[in-house]
N, C-alpha and C positions, 0 to 999 in steps of 0.2 A: 432354371437357376435355383439357387437356395432360397429358402424362406427367411433364414436368419443369416445375415452377412457378418463378416469380420471386416470392419472399416478402420484403417489406420488414419490417425489424425496427428499431424505434426505442424507446428508453427514456430517460426523464429520469433525472437523477443519483440521486435517491432510489429509483428503480425498477430501476436497472441490475443489482443483485444478484438481484432477482426474475427479470429477463430471462435472465441467465446460468443461473440455476437451471432455468428453463423450457426453455431451449435444451438444457441438459445432459440433462434428463429426456426430451426429444424428439429427441435427437441423431441417432439412427438414421434417423428419418423426414426430418428437416431436411437431413441430409447428402446426400440424393438430389436436392436442389433448389438453385437459385441464390438466395443470400441477399444482399440489398442493405441496407446499414445506415448509420446516421449514424456519424460517425467513431469516437468513443470506444466506443460500444456495439459497433461492428463489431470493434474490436481486442480487446475483452473476450471476444466470442463466438469469434473466431479462437483466442484463447488457450485457451478452454474446450475447443474441439475438439481442439487440439494435446495438451492434458493427457489427454484421453480416447483419444488415438491414432487419431482419426477424421479423414480428409481431408474438407474441405468447401470449397465455392466461395463465399467471402465477399467481396463488393465493398464497400469503404468509401467513403462520401461525406465531405463536411466534417462537423464536429460540428454539432449542431442550431443553436446560437446563431450559427454562422458560415455558415449557409445550407444545412445538410444536409437539414433538413425540406423546404425549397423545392426542392432537387435531387430528392428522392424524389417530391414532388408533381408535378414536371415529368415524371418517369418514368410516373407514374399517368396524366397527361394524354395521353402518347404511347402508352398501352396496353402499357407494359412491366412492369407490376406486376399479379400475379394475386391477391395476398392481402397484407394489411398487419397487423402486430401492433405496436401503439403503447401501451406501458405508460406512462401519463401520471401525473405527480405532481400530484394534485388538491389537495394540502395546502399547496403553496408556489407563489408567483407565478413565472412564467417571463418573462425579458426578451424572448423572441422569440415571444410569444403569437400575434401575427398570422400567423407562419409555421405554427404548430401548427394554428390554425384553418383556414388555407389547405389544409394536407395533409388534414385531416379532411373538409373540404368537397369537395376534388377526389376523394377516395375515394367519397364519397356520390354526387357528380354522375356519375362514370364507372363506377359500379356495381362498385366494387372492395370486397370484403368487408374490414372492418377490425375487429379485436378490440382492445379497450382494457383487458381484464383476462385473467388466465390461463385462467379457465374458458371464456370465449368463444373464446380462441385454441385451447384443446384441442378444443372442439367443432368449430371450423372445420376444423382440420387433419385431424380424424378423420372428416369427412363422406365418405360413400361416393360422393357426386356428383363428387368430384375424379377418381375412377377410371372414371366412366361416360362412354364415348365418345359416347353418344347425348345426353347432357345439354348443352344450350346455354342459357346465361342469357338471359332475356328483356331486351330493351331497356327502360329505364325510361321511364315515361310522365309527362309534365308537362302533361297536358291539363287544361283548366279544368273544375271540378266545379260543376254547377248544383244548388244546393239548392232543394228544393221549399219554397214559402212556405206556412206553416201556414194553413189556412182558418179556424180558430176563434180568431184573434187579436183 
């Protein structure tokens, strides 16, 4: 795998504090990678790194409702994202739900690991596979599965 990853970080408004806390907790690891974020989340993350006195490469897209989720999805399609962390607010409706679903779908289609809560994000960034030069993710298979028909129906 790569030594320097591109990690997408997205958080809905009610999850931004949780994202900043997660980034702060993992600042040493995350500062070694390129972070691409939706607008407001990216600014909050930049501020958190500055407060901690840590230099970090944080690229900000538009805010989610203004197309930031779609911009990150396009990066996924182009193979420019290695991992995504998307802290979703499941308790409140989002006006840009179609973009959210598009980003999640593109991560699944293009085999990009996506964490939607802190524990899965922690498990993903701590995987030893990121550091294994021999590890190559397998292409996803969408071949048709033929079910056997039960004979005693």
